[in-house]
C-alpha positions as a printed NumPy array, in Angstrom:
array([[  0.   ,   0.006,   0.021],
       [  2.816,   2.395,   0.744],
       [  4.272,   1.818,  -2.699],
       [  0.892,   2.471,  -4.364],
       [  0.419,   5.677,  -2.318],
       [  3.931,   6.9  ,  -3.271],
       [  3.212,   6.147,  -6.941],
       [ -0.02 ,   8.15 ,  -6.767],
       [  1.661,  11.029,  -5.047],
       [  4.384,  11.106,  -7.732],
       [  1.845,  11.284, -10.566],
       [ -0.784,  13.359,  -8.812],
       [ -0.544,  16.305, -11.336],
       [ -1.027,  13.929, -14.31 ],
       [ -3.938,  12.203, -12.625],
       [ -5.66 ,  15.531, -12.098],
       [ -4.921,  16.689, -15.572],
       [ -6.673,  13.56 , -17.03 ],
       [ -9.907,  14.531, -15.324],
       [ -9.812,  17.986, -16.94 ],
       [ -8.588,  16.982, -20.438],
       [ -9.834,  13.29 , -20.85 ],
       [ -6.659,  12.529, -22.921],
       [ -4.768,   9.227, -22.58 ],
       [ -1.741,   7.673, -24.066],
       [ -3.759,   4.802, -25.642],
       [ -3.396,   6.13 , -29.253],
       [  0.375,   6.597, -28.879],
       [  0.793,   3.151, -27.413],
       [ -1.268,   1.611, -30.335],
       [  0.99 ,   3.524, -32.886],
       [  4.062,   2.308, -31.076],
       [  2.838,  -1.306, -31.237],
       [  2.161,  -0.905, -35.087],
       [  5.696,   0.413, -35.579],
       [  7.196,  -2.411, -33.578],
       [  5.233,  -4.934, -35.621],
       [  6.435,  -3.293, -38.846],
       [ 10.093,  -3.327, -37.619],
       [  9.97 ,  -7.087, -36.98 ],
       [  8.552,  -7.689, -40.465],
       [ 11.136,  -5.635, -42.331],
       [ 14.062,  -7.076, -40.492],
       [ 16.957,  -7.233, -42.957],
       [ 15.853,  -4.549, -45.38 ],
       [ 18.371,  -1.739, -45.828],
       [ 16.405,   1.256, -46.596],
       [ 14.224,   3.252, -44.149],
       [ 11.688,   3.735, -46.934],
       [ 10.873,  -0.032, -46.693],
       [  9.945,   0.526, -42.997],
       [  7.804,   3.416, -43.841],
       [  5.992,   1.32 , -46.513],
       [  5.421,  -1.555, -44.14 ],
       [  3.978,   0.873, -41.449],
       [  1.638,   2.161, -44.033],
       [  0.491,  -1.297, -45.152],
       [ -0.017,  -2.528, -41.668],
       [ -1.895,   0.73 , -40.591],
       [ -4.211,   0.54 , -43.586],
       [ -5.404,  -2.912, -42.743],
       [ -5.85 ,  -3.87 , -46.345],
       [ -7.496,  -7.127, -47.366],
       [ -5.394,  -8.865, -50.104],
       [ -7.607, -12.055, -50.354],
       [ -8.733, -13.129, -53.803],
       [-12.506, -13.291, -54.563],
       [-14.076, -16.805, -54.627]])
């Protein structure tokens, strides 16, 4: 309990700011997850352009299945 209280005390300004703004880091965490997934897929490519292309493809959630 002492550890939890100390953590709340350290982050008190941010906790109060959330109630007034309603913003969270959820969008940034999702974007970071997308970039990490793209980095794992383009492992071995030499150009940063390939990473940017993979991020765009993963973010667009395109469906490449053939019609049946």
